[in-house]
Structure formats: structure tokens, C-alpha cells
C-alpha positions as CSV (number, residue, x, y, z in Angstrom):
1,M,-9.8,-2.2,10.4
2,A,-7.9,-3.4,7.4
3,K,-4.8,-5.5,7.5
4,V,-2.0,-4.0,5.4
5,L,0.7,-6.4,4.2
6,I,4.1,-4.7,3.9
7,P,6.5,-6.3,1.4
8,T,10.0,-7.2,2.5
9,P,11.7,-4.3,0.6
10,L,9.6,-1.7,2.4
11,R,9.7,-3.1,5.9
12,Q,12.8,-1.1,6.8
13,Y,10.6,2.0,6.5
14,A,7.8,0.5,8.6
15,G,9.6,-0.4,11.8
16,K,10.4,-3.9,10.3
17,R,6.7,-4.8,10.5
18,D,5.2,-7.2,8.0
19,T,1.6,-6.3,8.7
20,V,-0.2,-3.4,10.3
21,E,-3.9,-3.1,11.2
22,L,-5.3,0.4,10.2
23,P,-8.6,2.2,10.0
24,G,-10.1,3.5,6.8
25,G,-13.1,3.1,4.6
26,R,-11.2,3.5,1.4
27,V,-7.7,2.4,0.2
28,G,-6.5,6.1,0.2
29,E,-7.5,6.5,3.8
30,V,-5.7,3.3,4.9
31,L,-2.6,4.4,3.0
32,T,-2.8,7.8,4.6
33,A,-3.0,6.2,8.0
34,L,-0.1,4.0,7.1
35,T,2.2,6.8,6.0
36,A,1.1,8.9,9.0
37,Q,2.3,6.1,11.3
38,Y,5.4,5.5,9.2
39,P,6.4,8.7,7.5
40,D,9.5,7.2,5.8
41,L,7.1,5.0,3.7
42,K,5.5,8.0,2.1
43,K,8.3,8.7,-0.3
44,Q,8.6,5.0,-1.1
45,I,5.0,4.6,-2.3
46,Y,4.0,8.2,-3.4
47,N,5.6,10.4,-6.0
48,D,6.2,14.2,-5.5
49,E,2.7,14.9,-6.8
50,G,1.2,12.7,-4.1
51,R,0.1,9.9,-6.5
52,L,1.0,6.3,-6.0
53,R,4.3,5.6,-7.8
54,S,3.9,3.7,-11.1
55,F,5.9,0.7,-9.8
56,V,3.7,0.3,-6.7
57,N,0.7,-1.9,-7.1
58,V,-2.0,-2.1,-4.4
59,Y,-4.5,-4.9,-4.0
60,V,-7.6,-5.2,-1.8
61,N,-7.8,-8.9,-1.1
62,D,-6.9,-10.3,-4.5
63,D,-8.2,-7.3,-6.6
64,D,-5.9,-4.8,-8.2
65,I,-7.2,-1.3,-7.3
66,R,-6.1,0.0,-10.7
67,Y,-9.1,-2.0,-12.2
68,L,-11.5,-0.9,-9.4
69,S,-11.8,2.6,-8.1
70,K,-8.1,3.2,-7.5
71,E,-7.5,4.8,-4.1
72,A,-11.3,5.3,-3.7
73,T,-11.7,1.5,-3.6
74,P,-13.8,0.6,-0.5
75,V,-12.1,-1.3,2.3
76,G,-14.1,-3.2,4.9
77,D,-13.2,-4.7,8.3
78,G,-11.2,-7.8,7.7
79,D,-10.0,-6.8,4.2
80,T,-6.4,-7.2,3.3
81,V,-4.5,-4.4,1.5
82,S,-1.3,-5.6,-0.1
83,I,1.4,-3.3,-1.3
84,V,3.3,-4.9,-4.1
85,P,6.3,-3.1,-5.6
86,S,7.0,-4.2,-9.2
87,I,10.3,-5.9,-9.7
88,A,12.2,-5.5,-13.0
89,G,14.6,-8.1,-14.2
90,G,15.4,-10.7,-16.7
91,R,18.0,-11.5,-19.1
92,R,20.4,-9.1,-20.7
């Protein structure tokens, strides 16, 4: 089982949970299990075409899946999957 870290802005869609343990051998499987358990999260992390939104970054342990095998990135027991929404800001 992988531990999924849910960021503060998305916790309202995940029963106010900050972590969830889910099965899956790949990131995509873990995220599918997550959105099956918390359907309101799906529209927050996936676009209408079913792809991860561009402002949502996902890490396995400390590795960004964009530089690995994306959603096909393997996940093992004890791995941590972090969902990190990008935050824009700065000076005007």
C-alpha cells in the first residue's frame, strides 16, 4: 500500500483527510483508487480529458513523476505519493 499525502487545499474533497493508504502498483492505479474513494477529488486533479491537470504535480517519495514514467511510475509498499498543486503568486 502507498501512502497518499493530500494537500490542505484538497482535503475538503477527501473527507478532510491529510493522508490515505491505498493499493496500486503504479501512480495511476493509486490515483484511480483515491478518486474512487473520494469522487469529488477527481475533478480537482484531472481535466475533462482524464489527464492530470497541468497545475497538479505528483511525486513518488521525492521524485517528480513528470521526469519518470508519469502515471505509469511504479509505486511500492511504503512509498509516499504526494499531490502538490502549483500555487501562483507574486508581485504585481
